[in-house]
C-alpha positions, -999 to +999 in steps of 0.1 A: +362-600+225+389-614+203+425-613+213+451-620+188+490-620+192+513-602+166+548-596+162+557-562+171+555-539+140+584-514+131+560-486+136+526-486+152+499-487+126+463-495+133+429-487+120+407-462+138+388-480+166+415-505+173+434-505+205+470-513+210+475-526+247+512-535+244+537-540+216+528-577+213+491-577+222+461-560+202+427-562+215+400-557+190+369-554+209+363-516+207+325-520+200+319-532+236+341-505+251+325-478+229+291-489+244+305-485+278+319-451+270+286-439+257+268-451+288+294-434+310+292-402+291+254-400+293+255-407+331+279-380+336+257-353+320+283-343+295+262-330+264+270-345+229+295-322+211+269-316+184+247-299+209+274-271+212+279-269+175+310-288+174+314-312+144+335-343+150+337-376+134+319-406+149+350-419+164+361-385+179+326-378+194+332-408+219+363-387+234+345-354+236+345-338+272+329-304+278+325-279+309+295-260+295+261-278+291+239-279+259+216-251+272+244-226+275+241-195+256+266-166+246+263-151+281+271-184+296+302-190+276+315-155+284+319-168+320+349-189+308+367-156+296+397-142+314+387-117+342+399-104+374+392-127+403+404-108+434+407-072+445+444-070+438+437-082+401+405-059+399+426-028+410+456-038+388+480-038+417+503-066+430+500-082+464+528-059+478+510-027+468+509+001+493+479+022+503+490+050+480+491+025+451+456+013+460+440+048+462+457+057+427+441+028+411+407+031+427+405+068+416+414+057+380+388+028+377+361+046+397+353+067+369+351+038+343+325+020+363+305+048+376+267+038+367+261+073+352+288+068+328+289+030+322+251+023+328+232+000+351+253-030+342+284-014+359+266-012+394+276-047+406+314-039+399+311-004+413+300-021+446+330-045+445+354-018+436+343+001+468+348-030+488+384-034+472+392+001+483+379-004+519+398-037+520+431-028+507+434+007+520+438-006+556+472-021+561+463-049+585+432-059+566+452-058+533+479-080+548+452-105+560+433-105+528+466-110+509+473-142+528+440-157+517+444-145+481+477-162+478+465-194+494+436-194+470+458-191+440+481-218+451+452-241+457+437-236+422+465-234+398+499-233+417+496-194+418+490-189+381+467-162+369+440-170+344+446-148+315+423-166+290+451-179+269+456-216+261+489-232+273+493-253+241+504-238+209+475-232+182+487-250+148+452-253+132+431-232+110+415-203+125+380-217+116+388-250+135+366-253+167+380-286+181+412-291+203+427-318+222+432-320+259+450-345+281+437-353+318+471-354+332+457-365+366+446-399+351+479-403+326+498-434+335+529-422+313+526-450+286+539-427+261+517-442+233+502-410+222+537-391+221+552-418+201+523-420+176+517-383+172+551-366+183+541-333+168+510-330+190+518-347+223+550-346+245+560-360+278+566-335+306+585-336+338+601-371+329+600-389+298+601-423+315+581-413+345+562-382+336+528-374+319+517-368+284+505-333+273+491-317+243+518-291+236+507-282+199+471-283+187+467-300+152+506-307+151+495-339+134+467-345+111+432-355+123+437-392+116+469-395+133+457-375+163+425-397+166+445-429+165+469-414+192+438-406+214+425-442+210+459-457+218+456-443+253+447-473+275+431-452+303+411-428+281+426-397+296+428-378+263+398-357+252+385-336+223+371-302+237+357-271+224+385-246+214+368-219+235+370-242+266+407-250+262+420-222+281+401-228+312+407-265+310+445-262+306+444-233+334+427-258+358+452-285+350+480-261+364+467-270+398+478-307+392+515-298+384+538-311+412+512-339+421+519-374+416+506-389+384+487-422+381+518-435+368+538-424+397+513-440+420+511-473+401+547-479+391+570-453+405+590-450+437+557-440+456+538-471+443+505-477+460+499-440+472+464-427+472+450-407+443+454-369+446+415-363+441+424-334+416+402-334+386+406-304+363+373-309+347+358-306+383+380-274+389+368-257+357+332-266+364+336-254+399+350-221+387+320-217+361+297-224+389+311-196+412+309-172+383+273-182+377+265-177+414+283-144+416+252-121+413+235-140+443+265-137+464+267-098+456+230-096+469+239-113+501+271-094+506+258-059+512+270-025+499+309-021+494+322-032+528+357-045+536+365-082+533+390-099+556+395-127+535+390-141+501+372-172+488+358-187+455+325-170+460+340-135+461+364-145+432+334-156+411+313-125+420+343-103+410+347-122+378+311-122+368+306-085+376+336-075+355+325-097+325+291-079+327+307-045+321+302-029+286+331-036+263+339+000+263+343+002+301+365-030+302+387-017+274+392+017+290+398+005+326+416-028+321+433-027+287+456-057+295+427-078+305+407-068+274+435-073+249+426-099+222+440-133+224+464-143+197 
């Protein structure tokens, strides 16, 4: 590892593969770091981007991170789509809905998912729709269920609903499959990426003590974006599949309001413990619950009431809804089935 000292340049300018540690110190030992990253990626089980049909440059491949594995097919990737995840969302009513609202919504949707009309694929959701009706028609049970739903939403994404839309603005071509994602839980707020690629990255919360975020996909060209990624001293910026961007950014919402690594290392609460939040783990957990949704339905029985909500029930609702024929989803839940711009 060779270290050289140079005078600070008027503008950052490095070749892809070089690392800028500070304005006066450049470390050019990227090959050793590259090997460590490759071994770490292999041990984590993250598949190579090429296994999922994503074409990246050799430099960019080292920064790829995914939620789906290389064996995932179209049915598996659909589990990352937006879907109702609790009985209120399933019926299309808010948490303050009355029994009258619940009854009206149920009657409308019941016709859309009847197996005689929508086919056998609709049977799991028909069972869950009956459970939603049984749970939300009773004032006492509905209130108890409401509290667990609100708590669940706060824990995962600060109360936000997953609508399948990315948070960042898309500025790339429609055919582009790669996107950029910042792991804000690991960001130290060094601002390197925002200074080098300002049309792609921004500091949020506080410019001097906040976190970086990709606010515009492909706001800068590929080379500029790749160099900005490599300038990150803690490797918290990743290339991801465009199809996985919405779920990754949604999972990151659960980290808003939690101290960044920069706050812990340098801010007024220096030395505080890490939050333990990891948006990739959150997204993978959400995918896991949806995968296991069918098994959960088999254990749950036939359309009974639920006194509380949890991840397993949420995964079962989402998986059953996503298994519906497209025509049934579009007829009963047009807002959920609308194409994403």
